[in-house]
N, C-alpha and C positions, 0 to 999 in steps of 0.2 A: 504493500500500500504506500509506504513512504517513498519507494522507488518510483511509483506512478506519479506522485505529486512532484517529485524532482524533475521527471521528464516533462511534465506539463509546464512547470516553472521555466525550464530551459527553453521550451518552445515559445512561451510568451515573451521571454527576454529577447530571443533571436528575432521574433516577428516584430517586436517593438523597435529593435535596432534597424530592421528593414524599413519600417514605417518612417522613422526619423531620417533615414537615408533618403527616402523618397521626398520628404519635405525639404531636405537640404538641396536636392537636385532641383526641385521646383523653384526654390529661392535663387539658385544659381542661374537659372535660365530666365529670370526676370518676373516671376509670378508675384503679384501684389499680396498685401497682407490678407485681404478678404478672400482672395483665391486660395491662399495657403490654408486659411481657416476652414474654408469649405472642403478642401482636399483632406484636411485632417478629420473632418466630420465623417467622411467616407471611410478613412483608414481605420478609425477606432472600431466601428461595427465589424469591419472585415477581420480585424485582429481578434475580436471576441468570437466571431463565427469560426475562425480558423482553429482557435484553441478548443472550442466546444466540439467541433468536428473531429479533431485529432483525439480528444478524450474518449469520444464514442468509437472511433475507428481503432484505438489501441488494442482493446480486447480481441477484436476481429483479426487484426494484423498479427497478434501474438500467436494465433493458430494457423496463420497462412504460411505458405512456402516462401523461400527466399525470392523466387521469381515473381511471385504475387506481391511481395512487399516492395521490391524494386520497381515493378510496374506501377504499383499504386502511387509511389513517390513521384514517378515521372508524370503520371496523370494529374496528381494534385497540383504539382508545380505549374503545369501548363494550364490547368483549369483555373487556378488563381489568376494567372496572367490574362486569360480571356475574360474572366469576370471583371478584373480591373479595367481592361480595355473597354468593355461594355459600359461600365460606369462613367469612364472618362468621356466616351463618345456621347452619352446621354446628357452629361453636364456641359458639353461643348468645350471641354478642355482639349479635345482632339477632334479634328475635322472628320467628316464621314469618309473621305478618300483615304486619309492617313489611317483611320481605324480599320478600314477594309484591308489595306496593305499589311498592317501589323497583324491583323487577325489571320490572314493567310499564312504569314510567317510563323505565327504561334501554332496554327494547325500543323504546319510542317514539323515544328519542333516536337509535336506529340509523337510523330513517327520516329524522329531521331532520338528523342528521349526514351521511348519504349524500347527501340532497338538497342540502344546503349545499355539500358537497365537490364534487359534480358541477356545481353552478352556477358555483362559483368556477373549477373546472377548465375548464369550457366557455369562459368569457371569456378565461382565460389561454391555453388551447389555440388559440382563434381568433386572439388577438393574435400568438402565436408562428407560427401558420400564415401570417398576413399578412407577418410579418417574413421568413419563409423564402421565400415567393413573390416578395416584392420583391427579396430578395437574389439569387434565381435569375434574375429578369428583368434585374437589373443585370449579373449575370455573363454573360448572353447578349447584352449590348450595348444593352439598352433603358434609356438614361439618363434617360428621362422617368418611369420607374417611381418611385412614392413610397409610403411606408407610410401617411402621413396620421395622423389621430388614433386612438390606441388606447385601449381601456378595460380593459387588462389589469393595471393597477396602475402606480405611479410608475416602478418599475424598467424595465418593458417600454416604457413611454411614453418614457423617457429614451433607451432603446436605439433606438426608432423614430425619434426626432428626430435622433439621431446618424447613423443610416443615411441619413435624408433629406438631412442636411447634407453627408454624404460624397458622395451622388449628385449634389448640386448642384455641389460642387467638382469632381467628375469631369467633369460636363458642361461647366463653364467651362473646364477644362483641355483637353477635347476640342475645344471651339470655338476656343480659342487655337491649338491645334495645326493645326486646319483653316485658320484665317486665315493662320498662318505658311506652311502648305503652299501656299495660294493665292498668297501673296506671292512665294514661291519660284518658282512656275510663271510668275507675271507677270514676275518678274525675268528668267527665261530667255527668255520670249517677247519682252519689250521689248528686252532687250539684243541678242538675236539679230537683231531687226528693225532696230535702230538701228546695229548694227555692219555689217550687210550693205551698206547704201548707200555709206558712205564707203570701205569696203574694196573694193567692186566698182569704185568710181570710181578708187581708187588702182591697182587691178590693171589696169584698162583703159588708164590713162595710162602706167603703167610698161611694159606690153607694147607700146604704140604707140611709145614712145621706144626700147625695147630692139630692136624689129624694124625700126627705121628708118622707120616710117611718118611720123613727125614728126621733122624735123631742122633746120628753119629757126629761127633765134634768136627771132623774135616768137612762134611757136607754142610753143617750149620755155619761154619766159618765162610764157606764159599757162598752160601745163600745170603749171609749177612753182607758180604762184599757186593754182591749183585744188587741187593736191596739198597745199599748205600749209594750205588751208582744211579739207580732209578730215582732215588730221592734227590740226588744232586741234579739230575736232568729236570725234574719238576721245579726245583728251586731256581735253576737257570732260566727256565721258561717264564716263571712268575716274575723274576727280576726284569727280564726283557720287556714283558708286558707292562709292568709298573713304570719302568723308565720311559717307555714309548708314550704312555698316557701322560706322564709329567711333561715330556717334551711337547706333545700336542697342545697341552694346556698353557704352554709358555712359562714353565717353571724355571727355566734357566734364564737368569738375568745377568747383568754385568757383574762379573765375579772379581773379587779382590785377591783371592787365594792364587798363589803361583807355585809352581814346582819346577825343579830342574829337569831338563829333557832326559838326561842320563838316568836319573832315578825313575822317571816315568817308563822309559823303555825297559829297564831292568825288571821293574814290577810286572809289566805285561808279559815279558819273556818268561819270567819265573812261573807264571800261572800255566802257560801252555807247555812248559819244559817237559813234564812227565809224559804227556801224550806224544810230543815230538820224539822223545827218546824211545818210546815204545815202538814207533814206526821207523826208527833209525833215520830220522830227518836231521839234517845239519841246520842249526840256527846260527846265522851269521849276522853280527851287528857292526855297522860302520857309520858312526855319527859324524865323521869328517870335522871334528873340532867343535861341533855344536852341542856338546854335552852340557855346557853351562847355560845354554839358552833356556829361557823360562817359558812355561806354557801352563794352561789350566790343568789341574789334577784330573779332570774328567778325561784327559787324553789317555789315561791308563785304560779306561773302559773302551775307548775307540780302538787303541792298538790291540787290546786283548781280543776284541771282536774280529779284527782283521787277521790277526795271527791264528785264532781258532779256526776261522774260515779257511786259511791257507793250510793249516795242519790237516784239516778234515779232507781236503781235496787234493793233497799232494801225495803221490804214491810213495811207497817205502823207498828209502835211500835217496830221497830228493833233497832239495835245498830251499830254505826260506831265508830271505835277507831282510834286514831292517836297516834302511839307509836314511840319513838326514843331512841337510845342508842349509846353510843360511842363504837367503835371497834378499835382494834389495827391497822386495815387497813383503818380506816376512820370513817364515820358516816352513820348510818342506820336510815331511816325514813320510817315507814310502815303505810298504811291505810288498815284497816281490817273491813269487814262488815258481817252482818248476812243475806245477800240477796239471790238472786236466784242462784248464782253460775254459773260456766261455765264448759261445758263438756271438757274432756281432748283433744278431737279432735280440738275444737275451741280455746282452750287455747294456742295452738301452733301459732295461727294466730291473737291473740287478739290485738297485737300491729300493725298489718298491716293497713295502711290507708284505710278507707272506708269499712273495713271488718265488715259485720253485719249479718253473716249467723246464729249465735246463737241468740236465743230470748233475751239473756242478753245484746245484742248489739243493739236491736231495740229501737225505741222511738225517741225523739227529737235529733237533731244533725246529722252530716254526718259521724259519726264514726271516727272523727279526734282527739278527746281528748286524748286517750291513745297513738296514734301515735305521737302527738306533745310532750306529756310528755316524751316518750322514746327518741325522737330526742334531746330534751333539755338535758336530763340526760347524754346521750352519748357524746354530745358536751361539757359537763362539765367534761368529763373524768370518769364518773361513769357508773353504769348499773342498770337496773330495772328488777325485777323478779316478776312473778305472780304465785300464787298457788290458787286453787279453787276446791270446790266440789259442784256438783249440789245440790240445796236446802239447803246447809249449809253455803254458803258464800264464799267470796274471800279475798285474802290478796295480796296487791301489795307493794313490798319493794323496796325502792330506796337506793342504796349504793353509797356513794360519797367518793372520795379520800380525805385525810387530807388536 
């Protein structure tokens, strides 16, 4: 209601300014005071009629199409001109010959005005139709729908670009949601698979002991060792899951703790030492004078994951190297092995959580080690790179900022 009054007020103000302009033109062409007063007596009723007519036409035009609205505006403008001409001719402000000539020109302006109004309305209506169609398609779930370039004026073009940008953001959000859902499904599948083996082993051994199938000390000690290994496997899986969730939640912030690289490498190598010795693998460390370089203590976990992956996939009597060097851009620490290697297709996804399509990713664990290592390195502001050739080995390089 308030908006309707504002529109009528604006119309009255604009019409009043037009009337004053008409009086000013009359004074400029030499009309006397009495003539100007008489002209004003005609303009005031015309102004009142115009405002009343528009107040009545407003509700009708609000339900009309854009072509009908523009056509009505063109007709109203020309109709007002003809009415004014008629009044001027009757009051002898204009001669009959001049009134006829101007009337013909005004009648021509009806066609020109209607044509222009319909042309403008057509382009605007087409643009609005495309906007409505695209919005409907987006609402139905087609996030590929786009408005594209519109020729309906800058306002509608801006609206179209805004709608396209919104559709792009919705598509990105949907893709992120799909990736998250895929990750959740992979998590359930991978964890279920990797929990089943150690739990089944533990259950079988516990039942064997509980039912007295095994009771001699040597067998009990062997069962205890196997149960210890299964428990360690479960603990490692839970630790990987817990750390991955922490990293996803942004738990790693700017750290103040620092550790010497030499100590970090020794700690990581010591953890995998027994497994490497069991497979007769040579563990070679060459830090190239970077022993005193400092880094985050979390690098122990990164190197442990890389070394454990290398030990798991390097055949017996192979070699695993840990190299380091200082660079102008920071510090590089690399783990290189002579193992099975990874195909170029699988190398692109080797850091994806739970990705185990390549034979080099099978075996114990849920495929989280490399994913956790990458998340830690990126949280520390660095990056991790992988190079590999099937049957020739792999090299994982961690580059840390200074």
